[in-house]
C-alpha positions in Angstrom: -55.3 58.3 31.2 -52.3 58.9 29.0 -49.9 57.0 31.2 -51.5 53.6 30.9 -51.2 53.3 27.1 -47.5 54.3 27.5 -47.0 51.6 30.1 -48.7 49.0 27.9 -46.5 50.0 25.0 -43.4 49.7 27.3 -44.4 46.2 28.5 -45.0 45.1 24.9 -41.5 46.3 23.9 -39.9 44.6 26.9 -41.7 41.4 26.1 -40.5 41.5 22.5 -36.9 42.2 23.5 -37.0 39.4 26.1 -38.2 36.9 23.5 -35.5 38.1 21.1 -32.9 37.7 23.8 -34.1 34.2 24.6 -33.7 33.4 20.9 -30.1 34.6 20.9 -29.1 32.7 24.0 -31.3 29.7 24.0 -32.0 29.4 20.2 -33.2 26.3 18.3 -30.9 23.3 17.9 -30.5 23.7 14.1 -29.1 26.0 11.4 -30.8 26.2 7.9 -29.8 28.0 4.7 -32.0 31.0 5.6 -31.2 31.1 9.3 -27.4 31.7 9.9 -26.2 32.6 13.3 -23.9 35.5 14.3 -21.2 35.7 17.0 -23.7 36.7 19.6 -26.0 33.8 18.9 -25.7 30.1 19.7 -27.5 26.7 19.2 -28.7 24.7 22.1 -29.3 21.0 22.0 -32.9 19.8 22.5 -32.4 18.9 26.2 -30.1 21.8 26.9 -26.9 19.7 27.4 -24.6 21.2 24.8 -24.3 24.6 23.2 -22.7 25.5 19.8 -21.4 28.8 18.7 -18.6 31.4 19.0 -16.5 31.5 22.2 -13.1 32.6 23.6 -11.2 30.3 25.9 -11.3 31.1 29.6 -8.5 33.3 30.8 -7.3 33.9 27.2 -6.0 37.3 26.2 -7.0 39.2 23.1 -10.2 38.8 21.2 -9.7 35.5 19.3 -13.0 33.8 18.6 -13.4 30.1 17.9 -16.5 28.1 16.8 -17.1 25.0 19.0 -19.3 22.9 21.2 -19.3 23.1 25.0 -21.3 21.9 28.0 -24.1 24.4 28.8 -24.8 23.6 32.4 -21.2 23.1 33.7 -20.0 26.1 35.8 -16.5 26.0 34.3 -16.4 26.3 30.5 -15.7 22.8 29.1 -15.2 22.8 25.3 -15.5 19.4 23.7 -15.0 20.2 20.0 -13.7 23.1 17.9 -14.1 23.8 14.2 -11.5 26.5 13.4 -8.9 25.5 16.0 -6.0 26.8 13.9 -7.8 29.7 12.2 -9.5 31.9 14.8 -11.3 35.1 14.0 -9.8 38.3 15.4 -13.1 40.0 16.2 -16.8 39.3 16.7 -17.8 39.7 13.1 -18.0 35.9 12.3 -21.0 34.1 10.9 -22.0 30.5 10.8 -24.1 29.5 7.8 -25.0 27.1 5.1 -23.1 28.0 2.0 -24.2 27.9 -1.6 -22.8 24.4 -2.1 -24.7 23.1 1.0 -21.7 22.9 3.4 -21.6 24.3 6.9 -19.1 27.2 6.8 -17.6 29.8 9.1 -16.8 33.2 7.6 -15.4 36.5 9.0 -16.7 40.0 8.6 -15.2 40.3 5.1 -17.1 37.1 4.0 -13.8 35.2 3.8 -14.0 31.4 4.4 -12.5 30.4 7.7 -13.7 26.8 8.0 -16.0 24.4 6.1 -17.3 20.8 6.4 -15.9 20.4 2.9 -18.1 17.5 1.7 -19.8 16.9 -1.6 -23.5 17.7 -1.4 -25.7 16.5 -4.2 -28.9 18.3 -3.2 -29.8 22.0 -3.3 -28.2 24.2 -0.6 -31.5 25.1 0.8 -32.2 21.4 1.4 -29.3 21.0 3.9 -29.4 21.8 7.6 -27.3 21.4 10.7 -28.5 20.0 14.0 -26.8 19.9 17.5 -27.7 16.6 19.2 -28.0 16.0 22.9 -24.9 13.6 22.5 -22.8 16.6 21.6 -22.6 15.5 17.9 -23.1 18.2 15.3 -24.7 16.8 12.1 -25.1 18.1 8.6 -28.2 16.5 7.0 -30.5 17.1 4.0 -34.2 17.5 3.9 -34.7 15.0 1.1 -32.8 12.1 2.7 -33.4 12.9 6.4 -31.8 9.6 7.5 -28.5 10.3 5.8 -25.9 12.3 7.6 -23.6 14.1 5.2 -21.1 15.1 7.9 -20.8 14.9 11.7 -18.4 16.2 14.3 -18.1 12.8 15.9 -16.2 11.7 12.7 -13.8 14.6 13.1 -13.0 14.5 16.9 -10.6 17.0 18.5 -9.6 16.8 22.2 -12.6 15.1 23.9 -14.0 11.6 23.7 -17.8 11.6 24.3 -20.3 8.7 24.8 -21.2 7.1 21.4 -18.0 8.3 19.8 -15.7 5.8 18.1 -12.0 5.8 17.3 -10.2 3.9 14.6 -10.6 4.2 10.8 -13.7 5.8 9.3 -15.5 3.3 7.1 -16.8 6.1 4.9 -13.7 8.3 4.3 -10.8 6.0 5.4 -9.6 8.7 7.7 -7.9 7.8 11.0 -10.0 9.1 13.8 -7.9 10.2 16.8 -7.9 12.8 19.6 -5.5 15.7 19.6 -4.5 17.9 22.6 -4.7 21.7 22.8 -1.4 23.6 22.5 -2.0 25.1 26.0 -4.8 25.7 28.5 -5.7 29.0 26.8 -4.7 28.1 23.2 -6.9 25.5 21.6 -4.8 25.2 18.4 -3.4 21.8 17.5 -1.1 20.5 20.2 1.8 18.0 20.3 0.0 14.9 21.7 -2.5 12.5 20.1 -4.5 9.5 21.3 -5.6 6.9 18.8 -6.7 3.3 18.5 -3.8 0.9 18.7 -4.7 -1.8 16.1 -2.3 -4.4 17.8 -3.5 -3.9 21.3 -5.8 -6.7 22.2 -4.7 -7.1 25.8 -8.2 -7.8 27.1 -8.9 -10.4 24.4 -12.3 -11.9 23.9 -14.3 -14.8 25.4 -15.9 -17.7 23.6 -19.7 -17.9 23.9 -19.5 -21.7 23.7 -16.6 -23.9 24.9 -14.8 -26.1 22.4 -15.6 -29.8 22.5 -12.5 -31.3 21.1 -11.1 -32.3 24.5 -14.5 -33.2 26.0 -14.8 -37.0 26.3 -18.6 -37.2 26.7 -20.2 -39.3 24.0 -23.2 -37.0 23.6 -21.3 -33.8 22.9 -21.2 -32.4 19.4 -17.8 -31.8 17.8 -16.2 -28.6 16.8 -16.3 -27.0 13.4 -14.5 -24.3 11.5 -15.9 -20.9 10.6 -14.7 -19.4 7.3 -13.6 -15.8 7.5 -12.8 -14.2 4.1 -10.3 -11.4 3.2 -8.4 -11.6 6.4 -5.0 -10.5 7.4 -2.6 -13.3 8.5 -2.5 -13.3 12.3 0.9 -13.3 13.9 2.6 -16.4 15.4 1.7 -18.7 12.5 3.2 -22.2 12.5 4.0 -23.6 9.0 3.1 -27.2 8.1 4.2 -29.3 5.1 0.6 -30.4 4.5 -0.9 -29.6 1.1 -4.2 -27.8 0.5 -6.3 -31.0 0.9 -4.5 -32.2 4.1 -4.2 -28.8 5.8 -7.8 -28.7 7.3 -7.4 -32.3 8.7 -4.1 -31.5 10.3 -5.7 -28.7 12.3 -8.9 -30.6 13.0 -7.0 -33.5 14.4 -5.0 -31.3 16.8 -7.2 -30.0 19.7 -4.7 -27.2 20.4 -5.1 -25.9 16.8 -7.4 -22.9 16.9 -7.3 -21.9 13.2 -5.7 -22.7 9.9 -5.3 -21.1 6.5 -3.7 -22.1 3.2 -1.8 -19.7 0.9 -0.3 -20.7 -2.4 2.9 -18.8 -1.8 3.4 -19.8 1.9 1.6 -23.1 2.2 -0.3 -24.5 5.2 -0.4 -22.2 8.3 -1.7 -23.3 11.7 -2.3 -21.3 14.9 -2.4 -22.5 18.5 -3.9 -20.5 21.4 -5.1 -17.0 20.9 -5.4 -15.4 17.5 -3.6 -12.1 17.7 -3.9 -9.1 15.3 -6.9 -10.3 13.2 -8.1 -7.8 10.7 -10.6 -7.9 7.8 -9.6 -6.3 4.6 -12.0 -4.6 2.1 -9.9 -5.9 -0.9 -7.8 -9.0 -1.0 -6.9 -11.3 1.9 -6.7 -14.9 2.9 -9.5 -17.3 3.9 -9.0 -18.0 7.6 -10.8 -21.0 9.2 -11.2 -20.6 13.0 -12.3 -23.4 15.3 -15.6 -22.9 16.9 -18.1 -24.9 18.9 -20.7 -26.8 16.8 -23.5 -24.5 18.2 -21.7 -21.5 16.8 -22.0 -22.6 13.2 -24.9 -21.2 11.3 -26.0 -24.4 9.6 -26.1 -28.0 10.9 -26.2 -31.2 9.0 -27.9 -34.0 10.8 -26.6 -36.5 8.3 -23.0 -35.3 8.8 -23.4 -35.7 12.6 -24.7 -39.3 12.2 -21.9 -40.2 9.9 -19.2 -38.5 12.0 -20.3 -39.9 15.4 -19.0 -43.5 14.9 -15.7 -42.0 13.7 -15.1 -39.8 16.8 -13.3 -42.5 18.7 -11.0 -43.2 15.8 -10.3 -39.6 15.2 -9.6 -39.0 18.9 -7.0 -41.8 18.9 -5.5 -40.4 15.7 -5.5 -36.9 17.2 -3.6 -38.1 20.3 -1.1 -39.8 18.0 -0.7 -36.7 16.0 -0.2 -34.6 19.1 2.5 -36.9 20.4 4.3 -36.9 17.1 4.0 -33.1 16.7 5.4 -32.5 20.2 8.5 -34.5 19.3 9.0 -32.9 15.9 7.8 -29.4 16.8 10.6 -26.9 17.3 10.3 -23.9 19.6 9.0 -20.8 17.6 11.7 -18.5 16.4 12.2 -15.3 18.6 11.6 -12.9 15.7 8.8 -10.5 16.3 7.4 -10.9 12.8 6.6 -14.5 12.0 6.2 -13.6 8.3 9.9 -12.7 8.3 10.8 -16.2 9.4 8.7 -17.7 6.6 10.3 -15.3 4.2 13.8 -16.5 5.1 12.8 -20.1 4.9 11.4 -19.7 1.4 14.5 -17.8 0.3 16.8 -20.5 1.5 14.7 -23.2 -0.2 15.2 -21.3 -3.5 19.0 -21.3 -3.1 19.2 -24.9 -1.8 19.9 -26.1 -5.4 23.1 -24.2 -5.5 25.3 -25.2 -2.6 28.0 -22.6 -3.1 25.4 -19.9 -3.5 23.5 -20.8 -0.3 26.8 -20.8 1.6 27.9 -17.4 0.4 24.6 -15.5 0.4 23.7 -14.6 4.0 20.0 -13.8 3.4 19.4 -12.6 7.0 21.7 -9.6 6.4 19.0 -8.2 4.1 16.9 -5.5 5.9 13.2 -6.1 6.3 11.0 -2.9 6.2 7.7 -2.5 7.9 4.8 -1.8 5.6 3.7 1.3 7.5 7.2 2.7 7.1 7.1 2.3 3.3 3.5 3.6 3.2 4.6 6.7 5.1 7.7 7.3 3.0 5.6 7.2 -0.3 2.8 9.3 1.1 0.5 6.2 1.1 1.6 5.3 -2.4 0.2 8.5 -3.8 0.0 8.9 -7.6 2.3 12.0 -7.4 5.1 9.7 -6.2 4.6 7.1 -8.9 7.8 6.7 -11.0 6.4 4.2 -13.5 4.5 1.0 -14.1 6.5 -2.2 -14.5 5.3 -5.6 -15.6 4.7 -6.8 -12.1 3.4 -3.6 -10.5 3.9 0.2 -10.0 7.1 1.8 -8.7 7.0 4.7 -6.3 9.5 7.2 -5.0 9.9 7.4 -1.2 11.9 9.1 1.5 12.9 7.2 4.6 12.7 8.9 8.0 16.5 9.4 7.9 16.2 11.3 4.6 17.4 8.6 2.2 15.6 8.5 -1.2 14.3 5.1 -2.3 12.3 3.4 -5.0 9.6 1.0 -3.9 8.2 -1.6 -6.2 4.8 -2.8 -5.0 3.8 -6.1 -6.5 0.3 -6.2 -7.9 -1.8 -9.2 -7.3 -3.0 -9.0 -10.8 0.5 -9.0 -12.3 1.1 -12.7 -12.1 4.2 -12.3 -10.0 3.8 -14.0 -6.7 6.0 -14.9 -3.7 8.2 -17.2 -5.9 9.3 -14.3 -8.2 9.8 -11.9 -5.3 12.0 -14.4 -3.5 13.8 -15.1 -6.7 14.6 -11.4 -7.2 15.7 -11.1 -3.5 18.0 -14.1 -3.7 19.5 -13.1 -7.0 20.5 -9.5 -6.2 20.6 -9.3 -2.4 24.4 -9.8 -2.4 25.4 -8.6 -5.9 27.7 -5.6 -5.8 28.5 -3.8 -9.0 28.4 -0.2 -10.2 26.2 -1.2 -13.2 23.6 -3.2 -11.2 20.8 -1.5 -9.2 21.2 -2.1 -5.5 18.5 -3.8 -3.5 18.1 -2.1 -0.1 15.5 -4.5 1.4 12.1 -5.9 1.1 8.7 -6.2 2.9 6.3 -9.1 3.0 3.3 -8.4 5.3 -0.1 -10.0 4.8 -0.9 -9.7 1.1 1.7 -6.9 0.6 4.9 -7.7 -1.2 7.4 -4.9 -1.8 11.0 -4.5 -2.9 13.1 -1.4 -1.9 15.8 -0.2 -4.3 18.2 2.7 -4.4 16.6 5.6 -6.1 17.6 6.4 -9.7 16.8 10.1 -10.3 17.0 9.9 -14.1 14.6 6.9 -14.3 14.9 4.5 -17.2 16.8 4.5 -20.5 13.7 4.3 -22.6 12.5 7.6 -21.2 15.4 9.3 -23.0 15.8 7.2 -26.1 12.2 7.5 -27.4 11.4 11.1 -26.3 11.9 13.7 -29.0 13.2 16.3 -26.5 15.1 14.1 -24.0 17.0 12.1 -26.7 19.0 15.2 -27.5 20.6 14.9 -24.0 22.2 11.6 -25.0 25.1 12.5 -27.3 27.2 9.8 -29.0 29.8 9.7 -26.2 27.1 9.3 -23.5 25.4 6.6 -25.5 28.6 4.7 -26.0 29.3 4.9 -22.2 25.8 3.6 -21.5 26.4 0.6 -23.9 29.8 -0.1 -22.3 28.3 0.1 -18.8 25.5 -2.4 -19.7 28.1 -4.7 -21.1 30.2 -4.6 -17.9 27.1 -5.3 -15.7 26.2 -8.2 -17.9 29.8 -9.6 -17.8 29.6 -9.4 -14.0 26.4 -11.4 -14.0 27.6 -14.1 -16.4 31.3 -14.4 -15.4 32.5 -12.4 -12.4 29.9 -12.7 -9.7 29.6 -15.5 -7.2 26.4 -16.6 -8.8 26.1 -17.3 -12.5 22.9 -15.4 -13.4 20.9 -15.2 -16.7 18.7 -12.1 -16.6 16.1 -13.2 -19.2 14.4 -9.8 -19.4 16.9 -7.2 -20.6 15.3 -4.2 -22.2 15.6 -0.5 -22.3 13.0 0.1 -19.6 15.0 -2.2 -17.2 18.1 -0.1 -17.6 18.1 2.7 -15.0 20.2 5.9 -15.1 21.8 7.7 -12.1 22.6 11.4 -11.8 25.6 11.1 -14.2 23.6 8.9 -16.7 25.5 5.8 -15.7 23.5 2.7 -16.5 22.3 0.1 -13.9 20.6 -3.2 -14.8 17.4 -3.7 -12.8 14.4 -6.0 -12.4 15.7 -9.5 -11.7 12.2 -11.1 -11.1 12.7 -13.5 -14.0 16.4 -14.1 -13.6 17.7 -17.7 -13.3 20.7 -18.8 -11.2 22.8 -21.4 -13.1 25.0 -24.1 -11.6 28.8 -23.5 -12.2 28.8 -26.3 -14.9 25.5 -25.4 -16.4 25.5 -23.6 -19.8 21.9 -23.9 -21.0 18.4 -24.5 -19.7 15.0 -25.2 -21.0 11.6 -24.1 -19.7 7.9 -24.6 -20.7 7.1 -21.2 -19.2 8.5 -18.6 -21.6 8.6 -15.3 -19.9 10.2 -12.0 -20.9 9.4 -9.3 -23.5 8.9 -10.2 -27.2 11.2 -8.2 -29.5 14.1 -8.6 -27.0 13.9 -12.4 -26.7 16.2 -14.6 -28.8 14.3 -16.9 -31.3 15.3 -20.2 -29.7 14.1 -18.9 -26.3 10.8 -17.5 -27.7 10.0 -20.5 -29.8 11.6 -23.5 -28.0 12.2 -22.3 -24.4 16.0 -22.7 -24.5 17.9 -19.9 -22.8 21.6 -19.3 -21.9 24.1 -16.4 -21.7 23.6 -15.9 -25.4 19.9 -15.1 -24.8 20.9 -12.1 -22.8 23.5 -11.0 -25.4 20.8 -11.1 -28.0 18.7 -8.8 -25.9 21.7 -6.6 -25.4 22.1 -6.3 -29.2 18.5 -5.2 -29.6 19.1 -2.5 -26.9 22.2 -1.3 -28.8 20.2 -0.9 -32.0 17.6 1.2 -30.1 20.4 3.3 -28.6 22.0 3.9 -32.0 18.8 4.6 -33.9 16.5 6.1 -31.2 13.8 3.8 -32.5 11.8 1.2 -30.5 12.4 -2.4 -31.5 8.7 -2.7 -32.3 8.9 0.2 -34.7 7.8 -0.8 -38.2 9.8 0.5 -41.2 9.3 -0.1 -45.0 8.1 -3.5 -46.0 6.6 -3.9 -42.5 10.0 -4.9 -41.1 10.8 -4.6 -37.3 13.9 -2.8 -36.2 16.1 -5.8 -36.1 15.2 -7.0 -39.6 15.4 -3.4 -40.9 18.9 -3.0 -39.5 20.0 -6.2 -41.1 18.6 -5.1 -44.5 20.4 -1.8 -44.3 23.7 -3.5 -43.4 23.4 -5.9 -46.4 22.5 -3.0 -48.7 25.5 -0.9 -47.5 23.3 1.8 -46.0 24.0 1.2 -42.3 24.7 4.9 -41.6 21.0 5.8 -42.4 19.9 3.9 -39.3 21.8 6.2 -36.9 19.9 9.0 -35.1 21.1 12.1 -37.1 20.3 14.4 -34.1 23.2 13.1 -31.9 25.9 11.6 -34.2 28.8 13.7 -35.5 30.9 12.7 -38.5 34.0 12.4 -36.3 32.4 9.4 -34.6 31.4 7.7 -37.9 34.0 5.0 -37.7 33.2 4.2 -34.1 29.4 4.2 -34.8 29.9 1.8 -37.8 32.0 -0.6 -35.7 29.3 -0.7 -33.0 26.6 -1.3 -35.7 28.6 -4.0 -37.3 29.2 -5.7 -34.0 25.5 -5.4 -33.2 24.3 -7.0 -36.3 26.9 -9.8 -36.0 25.8 -10.6 -32.4 22.1 -10.6 -33.2 22.7 -12.9 -36.2 25.3 -15.2 -34.6 24.6 -15.5 -30.9 27.7 -14.9 -28.8 28.5 -15.0 -25.1 29.3 -11.7 -23.4 33.1 -12.3 -23.1 33.2 -13.2 -26.8 31.3 -9.9 -27.5 34.0 -8.0 -25.6 36.7 -9.7 -27.6 35.0 -8.7 -30.9 
């Protein structure tokens, strides 16, 4: 009679243990804030396809434990995703849980963080939970917005590509989604091989849902139309036309082989024949691309337009045939360059130098290297703020390191700056072949889609204004160094005005455009506003006055007349800033700017009071006074650079 109760108790205990064991091995498909799982526990997807938890690779030595997802019913362990691939735990003390900030985390026996989903969670930690789906996707969700997925393993793939996964660029984080190999069969840490989406691989192409009607001669057929795609990248193999913005659509419409057209203010009318290769849609800026489609593909139809257009189809067909015949005779075979934008670049550059015959003969523009945008993006760490050297009038400048180790400065033109393709070409043409120790060297350029970049040699000391107007750095520039800087700027300007193959007026000389190398030698930079003069040309006039007020000569600022003397005036202002350590916009007594204040001091016989007392010694008093006298004379009576050297 006593045995039976004992047997019942034993059966109850066994049943309890069995249920507990089933929970450990075949637990629910989710983790909550209050139900973490230990090393001996796992999650099982709803249909029992995938399992999530701690594991050690088959045939691996040691006791390294990883957190991952694997097929549950496959005889051979098949792991499809790993969280802590590079940070395994050395024992079985690990725990998977929801942290206080709502993230899914993996911690070791000492409660040290090993891995985290690392996302920003706006709800309470007890409102988030993790679910293992039958697709093999591990999702972090919240109870308040159940439809929103805060994080998922499919957006952070490792070595396996599962159904319903996608590769490419994440629209949410901008991260490049790619597969990565294991280091070895028993070591799942990050390996040496990756597989990712090749943005330029469209080998299989696409198929039209409705055939084009341009070449169909049946009278009842509807004509083709053009579908507008906004913010697009320029496809490759574009053909340039001389048509203006109004005529560009008709040129493509009249040519049945034309599959798309676009018009860009900097490039002009672009046409495409055949397949459109490397089409991309940008989130920000891009061109409006018009692609030819069958009438049935257009979203809206105008019956009136069809009735008006029908009688003209015959005339347009004849005109199209004529255009095709003429184009076939005039059309040249496309250039063999891989990048069509490079060919357009060279063409525009040669147009800019066509007005100066000697210049166009001497400057071999195709010797200038063209950089790929992805190379420059990599060299500057995707134009990170940490690599930003400064902000110019036309856009930011970043420091970069090329794959071969060379340091460079990359100026990325901003669309909002007002400097377009014309100014970029102008700068390239002006300095691509100028060689002087006091001019910054242009290493190459990049024009790709909407991106326009210039690549210069890197100047480690940055610009002159960073030293002149900084209370601490200005002490580095003693009088001898300042005098050498002034002399170097003069020699660079003399080369531009007199000794170079091109006669160049800079038009934007200022302290921020004077760069310094390791030895504080000056180099003139930023030729975006420069003007190439003919050999017999001494002065020019413009309605578009550009430059920096305070450095511009009066006749240029007020009337638009500029010449060599305009640059010399700017040079005089820079010299005053070097001598005084004050900005030209600095207001003194009686609300006078630096130039007027210096002239007043000179007339009052108090010129020495303008000099920066921190750096000037009495032994240089005579030399300082001579420079100041020359400066005031030049600013008052405009001189050429060689006249200034004679003075």
